[in-house]
C-alpha positions as CSV (number, residue, x, y, z in Angstrom):
1,M,96.9,79.3,98.6
2,G,95.5,79.1,95.0
3,V,97.9,81.5,93.3
4,T,101.4,80.1,92.5
5,G,103.0,82.9,90.5
6,V,102.6,85.6,87.9
7,G,101.0,84.1,84.8
8,G,101.4,87.1,82.6
9,I,102.0,90.9,82.2
10,F,99.4,92.6,80.0
11,F,99.5,96.2,78.9
12,R,98.5,98.5,76.0
13,A,101.0,99.5,73.4
14,D,100.8,101.8,70.3
15,D,102.6,99.1,68.2
16,P,102.3,95.8,70.0
17,D,104.2,93.8,67.5
18,A,107.2,96.2,67.4
19,L,107.2,96.4,71.2
20,R,107.0,92.6,71.6
21,H,110.0,92.3,69.2
22,W,112.0,94.9,71.2
23,Y,111.5,93.0,74.5
24,R,112.4,89.7,72.9
25,T,115.5,91.2,71.1
26,H,117.0,93.3,73.9
27,L,115.8,91.5,77.1
28,G,115.0,88.0,76.0
29,V,111.5,88.4,77.3
30,G,108.5,86.7,75.6
31,G,108.0,84.4,72.8
32,E,106.5,84.6,69.4
33,G,102.7,85.6,69.5
34,Y,101.2,83.9,72.5
35,E,104.1,81.5,73.1
36,P,104.9,81.4,76.8
37,W,108.2,82.8,78.2
38,P,109.9,80.2,80.3
39,Q,111.4,81.7,83.5
40,S,113.9,80.8,86.1
41,A,112.3,80.3,89.6
42,G,113.0,83.2,92.0
43,P,111.4,85.8,94.1
44,T,108.8,88.1,92.7
45,L,107.7,91.2,94.5
46,F,104.0,92.3,94.2
47,M,104.1,95.9,95.5
48,P,101.6,98.7,95.0
49,F,103.2,102.2,95.3
50,A,101.6,105.5,96.4
51,T,100.2,107.5,93.6
52,N,102.8,110.2,94.2
53,T,105.8,107.9,94.0
54,D,108.9,109.3,92.3
55,M,110.3,105.8,91.5
56,W,109.2,106.2,87.8
57,P,107.5,108.9,85.6
58,R,104.1,110.0,86.9
59,E,102.5,109.7,83.5
60,K,103.3,105.9,83.4
61,P,101.0,103.9,85.7
62,W,103.4,101.0,86.1
63,M,107.1,100.0,86.0
64,L,108.3,96.4,85.1
65,N,111.1,94.9,87.2
66,F,113.0,92.0,85.6
67,R,115.2,89.8,87.6
68,V,118.6,89.2,85.8
69,D,121.6,86.9,86.6
70,D,124.4,89.1,85.2
71,L,123.5,92.8,85.2
72,D,126.9,93.9,83.9
73,A,126.7,91.6,80.8
74,L,123.1,92.7,80.1
75,L,124.1,96.4,80.4
76,A,127.0,95.9,78.1
77,T,124.6,94.4,75.4
78,L,122.1,97.2,75.9
79,R,124.8,99.9,75.6
80,G,125.8,98.2,72.4
81,A,122.3,98.7,71.1
82,D,122.4,102.4,72.1
83,I,119.7,101.9,74.8
84,A,120.0,104.6,77.5
85,I,120.7,103.2,81.1
86,E,120.2,104.9,84.3
87,L,122.3,103.9,87.3
88,D,122.4,105.2,90.9
89,P,124.8,103.7,93.4
90,A,122.2,104.6,96.1
91,W,119.8,101.9,94.7
92,D,122.4,99.1,95.3
93,T,122.8,97.4,98.6
94,P,124.2,94.1,99.8
95,E,120.7,93.2,101.2
96,T,118.7,94.0,98.1
97,G,121.1,93.6,95.2
98,R,121.9,95.8,92.2
99,F,119.6,97.8,90.0
100,A,119.6,99.7,86.6
101,R,116.7,101.3,84.8
102,I,116.0,101.6,81.1
103,H,112.9,102.5,79.1
104,D,111.3,100.7,76.1
105,P,110.6,102.5,72.8
106,E,107.2,103.7,74.1
107,G,108.8,105.2,77.3
108,N,107.7,102.5,79.7
109,P,110.1,102.3,82.6
110,I,111.9,98.9,83.2
111,E,114.0,98.2,86.2
112,L,116.6,95.5,85.9
113,W,117.4,93.8,89.3
114,Q,120.3,91.4,90.1
115,P,119.5,89.8,93.5
116,P,122.2,89.6,96.0
117,A,124.5,86.6,95.9
118,E,123.3,83.9,98.3
């Protein structure tokens, strides 16, 4: 197969520089300008959802899902920065792992996912 992974995530923003800084500061995502973001190897899900999904706000066409290695530590850091966190015990299972949701300053939904222990 010719495709070996996700090469980038591109989306529109009202203030691209401020949003790039927010992602880099609070989630460690991205680099300066067009500098690549080195990632750890792991599973990536490519999953279209029905247009009427209630997984994220209808007015937003997409939701990011970031794989994390220590959800509790990241959530503590986000709480310290006064970033609202949504948790639902029903999202977490031994088979799929643990989840939390936040929103960036432009209201884009972000799901944080800690895969199950191997």
